[in-house]
Steps between C-alpha positions, in 0.01 A plus 500: 500500500255512210403197292699645208807538722465141620462363147804690376719365780369149435639526146850513654457210744781250457689702239876521565667839495732378223212444256342834586831684463572333166166629371589856602825532301692355799508848654211482745641394834763524765841335502658627823211415734487155657230308688563523875210278607552167330313364199142624549381667177359852501216645294312825548460863404769759567438745782794727429696690764794738468716562805811688594804272520494315832163645612174302520244755624306485175493120501318521835266754345434289189415198713206693642343495152621168361231273353489121506707374208726806484877465479691782671751608233750731667748723320772540760756624250693175524646601837614198704625684807174470699217248494169646386280214620527218752277271702274772640406643162473147362242420769308820425500421128384143561220614730366722223514241224800634311661259254864590564780754493735606221769721651764677293709528813570281801288298744561322829350217706530266203452197728151634579423542129613143435300363794186681383569424130392858434635616163777758534746596227781739585835624379677437830477395864622688807416509869527880502159659546334788313422860585144632498517861388403499130459642245332260261169408344286218367274404209739663256739384229823353638816338366599159635842367403492725193149392397210751497199378698158664523249469780263218404742303279488121528791365708620140468781349707662159523842355580647670190393852600222750431330632187260793465229504234321826412128461563406594143721222359430234761245291310713491185818414691333222699369337182839527328677354805262203508567435131874520564472259790316251277770534233773441759319190626506366144875566475561316827296205371709496181823500704375206704399317180830573324328697222608852594573701185825698529531608139426860604845522664691481171278769349555724799876452480495593132311820578754584770 
């Protein structure tokens, strides 16, 4: 990973997905995918993969080229009938420095993901294994839970879900999210102090 890549990711360290999503018109992330590994946060660059429903041949192929810090972002068409990754592919990904999985489909061996605390977000869970016939491809635009994702986008995951930030907007979004987080911290302090201003509610009701 280049110094520029490292610096850009560092700008997102500690930012919650909620703040990032709010700064992207609240349209940037998933809502059907859930963390299957516990609470470990995820941060990296999207290594996109498209597969046939229930088939993981091209995930195996993509893992041959994955770079440290990459998140395998897999468009499985939302199919939950067969698991696309499990403990074996998790171990391969870990051995090559990958930062996690985002699977628009199903996974298995969730106990292994929890034990390893290796980030894995998926639509579903099933013990039923995948086929390995193809077709598919990688390093191409995909759609995850209705959200377009490009190879190289910034991927952030936490207990609330996953957001994807286009590389060309990443610096701007990170700065806006940090400003939002600071503003929210001020609101929380006002609530604790009993000085929270709720006059905006009446104005909003009038507009409605």
